[in-house]
C-alpha positions in Angstrom: 94.6 104.4 84.1 95.0 108.0 83.6 91.4 108.9 83.6 90.5 106.9 86.9 93.6 106.2 88.8 94.6 102.5 89.4 91.0 101.2 90.0 90.5 97.5 90.9 86.7 97.8 90.2 86.5 98.0 86.3 82.6 97.4 86.3 82.5 100.9 87.8 84.7 102.7 85.4 85.5 100.6 82.3 84.7 102.0 78.8 83.9 100.2 75.7 86.6 99.8 73.1 87.0 103.2 71.2 84.8 104.8 73.7 84.8 108.3 74.9 88.3 108.6 76.2 89.8 107.0 73.0 87.7 109.6 71.2 89.2 112.4 73.2 92.6 111.3 72.6 91.8 111.0 68.9 90.7 114.6 68.7 93.8 115.8 70.5 96.1 113.9 68.3 94.3 115.3 65.2 94.2 118.8 66.6 97.9 119.1 67.5 99.4 116.7 65.0 100.9 114.4 67.6 100.7 111.0 69.3 99.2 110.7 72.7 99.2 107.7 74.9 97.6 106.3 78.0 96.0 103.2 79.6 92.5 102.8 80.8 90.0 100.3 82.0 88.4 98.7 78.8 85.6 96.2 78.4 85.9 94.4 75.3 83.9 91.3 74.3 82.8 90.8 78.1 86.2 91.0 79.4 88.0 93.8 81.2 91.5 95.0 80.3 94.1 97.5 81.4 94.5 98.8 77.8 97.1 101.3 76.5 96.1 103.3 73.4 98.8 105.0 71.3 96.8 107.3 69.1 98.1 109.5 66.2 96.2 111.5 63.7 96.2 108.5 61.3 94.9 105.9 63.7 95.6 104.0 66.8 97.4 100.8 68.1 96.7 99.3 71.5 98.4 97.0 73.9 96.7 95.1 76.8 98.9 94.9 79.9 100.4 91.4 80.1 101.8 91.4 83.9 98.9 92.1 86.2 99.8 93.2 89.8 98.3 90.3 91.8 99.4 91.9 95.1 96.5 94.6 94.3 94.3 91.7 92.9 94.5 93.2 89.3 94.8 89.5 88.0 91.3 89.1 89.6 89.6 92.0 88.0 91.4 92.1 84.7 92.4 89.7 81.8 96.0 89.4 80.9 97.2 90.6 77.5 99.0 87.8 75.4 100.7 89.8 72.8 103.6 92.2 72.5 102.9 95.1 70.6 105.6 97.0 68.6 104.7 100.6 67.4 106.5 102.2 64.5 106.1 106.0 64.9 108.4 108.6 63.1 111.2 106.4 62.9 111.1 105.0 66.4 110.1 101.3 67.3 108.2 101.6 70.7 107.3 98.8 73.0 104.6 100.0 75.2 104.5 98.8 78.8 102.1 99.5 81.5 103.6 100.0 85.0 104.2 96.4 86.4 105.4 95.1 83.1 108.7 96.9 83.8 109.4 94.1 86.4 109.8 91.6 83.6 112.9 92.8 81.5 112.8 89.7 79.4 109.5 90.6 78.1 110.8 94.2 77.4 113.6 93.0 75.2 
């Protein structure tokens, strides 16, 4: 959650899907011809997600954090993602993960 820090009150800081932070990321990706990535609080279809965007000059892909950090009550504030996302970029296959996801190596394979 690079623009707010790890905030467990998404109603105070969540943006709509493809909102202002995504728009900024898209502008940077296009201006410098690169990929930019980061996660942020998103409200989508009345649910909150810790969503990672991978943005390039040609578009975007996203991943919703799967393993929510229950010790900080993240699971009470956000919906868990259900799908793995594999991003292909310039010959690389990238599996985006967000923080606590790293504690689940079977998911990371």
